[in-house]
N, C-alpha and C positions, 0 to 999 in steps of 0.2 A: 161435696164438704165445702159449708162458707168461706169465704175468703179471708174472716177473721180467724178461724181454726187454721186453715194452710198456712198463716202467717207465723201463727202460733206454733204448730210444729215446726218448719223451718227453722224458727229462731232458737226452739228448745233444743234442735239437732246441732244446730251452729254454738249454741252455749256450750252444748256438751263435749264438742271436738276442742272448741277453745280451751275449756279447763283442764282435758284431758290430753292436749298436746305437749310435747316435751319443747321446753325452752328455746330450745332451736328451732323450732318449726316457724314459718312464717305466720301461722295464726297466733303464735305466741300462747304460752304457757303461764305466765306470769300473772300474779295476782291483780296487776296492773289491767290487763287486758280482760281479765275476768269483769272486774270494778267497772271499766269502761263499756263491757258488753250490757252489764246490767244496766248502766242509764239508757244505754240504746233500747234495751229490751223494756223498760219501764215507761220510756218517751212513746214507744210503738202500742206498746200493749194497753195502754188505756182505750184502746179500740176507737173503731170510727163511730162518728156520731151514730145514734141509733135511727138513721133515716129511715122513712116509710119507703117501701117498695114502689116502684113506677115500672110497669111494662112498656117496652118500646118492641112492639111483635114480641120475637121470643128471648129478647135481650131485656133481662129486669136490672134497674139501676136501682141502689140501695138496698136496704132491708138485709143487710149482711151478705149479700152477692158480692163476686169479685169485681174489683174497679173495671170498668168497661173500658175500652180504648176504641176512638173513632178519630175519623177525619173527615176532610171536604173535597169534595171534586174540583180540580183548580180550572177545567176547561169550560168554555161556553156551553151552558145546558144544550141549546138548540143545534149543537154539533154532537148529533146521539152517538157516532162512531167512537169519537174522541173520548165524550165522557163514559160511556159503558167501558173503552180500555180504562179510563180512571179507578171506577168501581172495581173493576177485574184485578188491577193491582193492589188496590188496598182489601179487596178479600184475599189475595194470595198472601198478604204480608199479616194477616190475621186480625183484619178490624171487626169490631162487634157491629159497629154503626156507621154509615156512609151518610153525610151531609151534600144534597144539592141545592141549588138557589135557583128560584124564580123569580121573574120581574114583569113577566108579560104572559099572556095567553098564549104564545108559541112556545115559550119555556115550559108552561104545562103540559102540551101537549107531547113536547119532547119528552119531559119526566114521565108520562104516562109510559112510554114504550121503553124508557130505561128501567123504570121498576120491574117490570115484567121479567127482564132479563137477571134482576141481583139477585143474590142468594143471603143477604144479610139484611136487616130493617135498615129502610131509606127515612132520613129524616131532611125534611123541606126547612129551608133558610127563606121565609118570607121578607121582602123588602117591604117598600113604601106603599105599595097598596095590598092592603091587609086582606082585600075582598077574594083576593085569589085562594085565599086559603079554602073557601068552597069548594073550587074547582079540583085543587090539588090532594085535599083530605083524601077521597076515595085511594092514592096511589100510594100512600106512606104511612108511616108508624109513629112519625111525631113530627110537631109544627113548632119551629122557634119562631116567634116573635120579637122584635127590638121594640121595649117602652118608648123609646126614644124618637121612633120612625112613626108612630102612630098618628102625629100631630100633622104630618105632612099631606094625607090624603080623606078628604071630605071635612075640613076644617070646622064646619058647624056641628058635625057629630061629636059627641062627647067620649072621650076616651074607654068611659066604662061601656059603653054601648059596644064600641068596636071591639074590645075584651071579650064583652060577652057573646060578639057575632063569632069569635075564634072559638071560642069555649063550647060554643053549641055545636059548630060544625066539628071540632075535634070527636067531642062525646058523641055524636052521632055516626062519626067514622070510626071507631075504636082507635083513636089516635093519642099519644100522650103530647104536652105541650113542655117546650121550654121558654121560661122567660130570660133573654137573652139582654143584658146591659153590658153596654159597651163604653169604653171612657170617651171615644171621639163624639158620641150622638148619644148623650144624654136628654133626656127630656128637659126641654128650657123651663119649664114650671120647678122642676126639682133645683136645677142649676142657681135659680133665682134666691131660691131660700136659704143657701149657704155663700159663705165667703168665697171670693173669686179663686183665692189659692187652696181652699179644701176642694179636692177631688173625688175624693171617696164618699163623702158623705150624702152627696145626691146621688152615685151608684146606689149605695145600700138603701138610702131612702126610698128609691126607685123602685128597687127590687122588692123589698118589704110591703109598697103599696099595692104592687100587683100581685103578690102572693094575695093579700087581702082580698083584692077584686076577686081574684076565682075562688078562693074560699067560702066567699059569701055567696056565690054561683053555686056551690056545692060541686065545684070541680076541683079535685085534688090530687089528680094524675099529672102532675107536674113535676119539673127539676128548674134548677137557677142556675144561671153564669153570671158573673161579674168578672170582665177582663180588661186589662191594661198591658198598655207595652212594656210598664216598669214592673218587675216582679215583686218588689216591694209591695208596691199598690196592690196588686192580686193579692199578696199574702193578707196583706191589711184588711182589705175589705172582704175577703171569704172567711176570714175569722170574726169579724163584725157581724156579719150576715149570721154564721153559724152560729155565734152565742145567742141570738136572739130567735133564731128558726132553726133548731137542732134536728127537726125532724124533716126539714125539706132537703132532698137527695142535691148535691152541686156538682156541676160539670165544671171542671177546672182548665184554665188556659192563660197563656201569654199572648195576646193577639199582638199580630205583626212582630213576631220574635227576631223575625230576619234569616240571615242565612246560617248555616252551619260555618264554624263551631259554636260562635256566638249566641245564635239562639236556641242552641241545645242548653248552653250554660244557664241563660236565663231562665228557660223551661223548668230545669232540673233543680235550681234554686227554689221555685215555688213550689214544684212538686213535693220537694223534699220536706219543706217546712210546713206545709197543709197536710199532707198525708199521714205525716210520722206522728202530728196531732189529732188524728183521728177524722180530719176534714178532706172530703173528695169522695164522691162515686163513680165517676166518671172523666176521664181526661181526653184533651184533644192537644196535639203538638203541632204549632203554626210554623212552619218553616218555609222560605222562597226557594223553591226546588225547581230544576226540570220537570216538565209532566211525568216522564218515564220514571222519574226517582220519587214518584208521589209516596209509595210504599213505606220509604225510610221514616215518615213521619210516624207511622204504626210502631217499627220496629225501634225507634228511639224512646217511644213512650212505653213498651212493653220494658226495655232495658232497664230504663227508670223505676219502673214497678219493682220489677226483679232487685235490685238495687238496694231500695228501701224496705221491701222485705228481708232482704239479708243483711241488713245493718250497714251497708256501704255507703256511706254518705260522703258526699263531695262541697258541699255547698257550706258556708259561714252564715254566722246570724243575720247579717244583711248584706243585701248584695249593692258592691259599691261600684258605680258604673265611672272608670276613671279613663280618659283619652276618648278619642272618636268613639261614638255610639251611632250604628246605623239599625235604625228600625225599619223593618219591610214587611209588607203583607206576604203571605202565601199565596196568593192567587186564588181566583174563583172563577165563576161563570160570570160576574159582574165585570170581569176586565174585558177591555173593549179594543186592547193591542196586545198581542201575544209578544211584542218586543218588551213589557214590561220587566218580565223576568230578566233578560240579558241588561235593562239597563239597572235594575238593582245590583247585578253582580260585577258590572261595569263601575257603578258608582263606588263601590267598595277598592276597586282596584285604581282608579283613578284619585283617590282621596286616600290613599295608603299612607302618603307621605304627612298625614296630618296625626296619625296616631296617637302622638302623644298629648295632643292638644284637647281639651274637654268642649268638643262640640257634638252635637246630636244632629243626625241627618236621616229624614223621615222620607221613605219612598213607598206611596201607596199607588194601588193600580186602579182605582176606579172612582166614580164621581159621588159614590154613595157615602164611602167613609172618609175618600180622599180630602176634602176640604175641611173637614175637622181634626181630622187623627192628624193632620200636619201642623195646625195651630201651635202646637206646644212646642215644637222641635226649633232648634236654632235655623236649620234649612229645611225647606220641606219640598218634594216632588210628589205632584200627582196627576196620573196620566190619562189621557182624553183619545179617542181614537188615533187621530192625527198630530197630536202636539203634547206638550208636558208644561204644567204650570209649575212654575218656580216660585217660592215665597219664603221670606225671612220673617221667621214668627207668623204672624196671623196676616202679614201685609204679601200681596201679591207683586213679585218683581217685573213678571212677564211670562208670555207664553212663547216657547221655544220648541223648533222641531226636535225629534229623537237625535237626531245627528248633531244639534247645535247645542242642546242642552248641558251637555257634560263640560264643555269648555267654559261655560257659561257659571255651573255651578263650580267649578275650580278656582275663577275669580272671586266668586263669594266667600268661599273657603279660606283664601288668600287674606281677603280683605277682614273677616273673622279673626283670623291667626294675627293680623296686625293691629287691630283692635284691643286686643286682650294685654 
């Protein structure tokens, strides 16, 4: 049964139970309850956008199919045993797709071993070297590339040629593609076209540009993601894109959502308001968790989907971040020191006294996303193998050991409070 039919059946059953329940029932039998349910029913039942189906192995995104739930391995890809454990945890939790990052030929060799033992479709996350697509494509069912990273490698070659290379490789290997646009690494050419305070338009424009490139090449087996750590921007970007390209399946996610429960709240806000309006074909929940708890991302995602289908909404029209806001990435194979996860949790602990102050702290685990995605925070930390870069906005304060950085961070938080 297609997802839309399952949702309609579930809601119809819930509606009948509400209307027939006695007034003393928790379901509520009053006309107000029925009217409220009609509002929810009407919001959800405009149905999902009529996206085209995109096959990722045996999982089909869009086309009226169930919203797929996916996640990403947090361990170093070359640690085959640890990454296989991540895949197993995610499979056991019910993942439809598992993503793994590659950044070198050794990563590719490891991924080949991992994919042989996986029981779900594997998506590869290409980093700056787009040419690795040719080596990794035979072992995966989807290739994700970031338009903002294509300018790093072989700068004399055009973006169009690089996309053509990826599309040709994907087509010959029976792989789908995800155009993955991320707030912290938008194509510099797109950034230059808009006002500095407008961070959404460059993302949407970049996604539309790359859709057009693939369409002109005759490759339509792709989906798109537009991610930000601010759920309001995720909502706005995806609604704007969906209004212009309603047929393209969308992968939803709040990047670097952080640690539970805050990270879950941010994600729920975005998912509730997009999916209830028909936008979204697959989701990824990004939480900073211990490796053994990785399956929680899948369980949280499925729980949110079940609540949306049942009309149980917990968000408000706009997510308002008041007080201390900690952004942190969920970790992946790009992280070069596993102490990053403990650091993120320790940052929350040592800055707890500032919870009533509107300060944003970003904690990033790698050199790929760290520099750019800490720029907009009041204070940012991005992790190298043996030290942590501490920033105030886009400016580097200094490089500190993992043992030293928390004390210096606390000093900076105190200075921020005193200056307000």
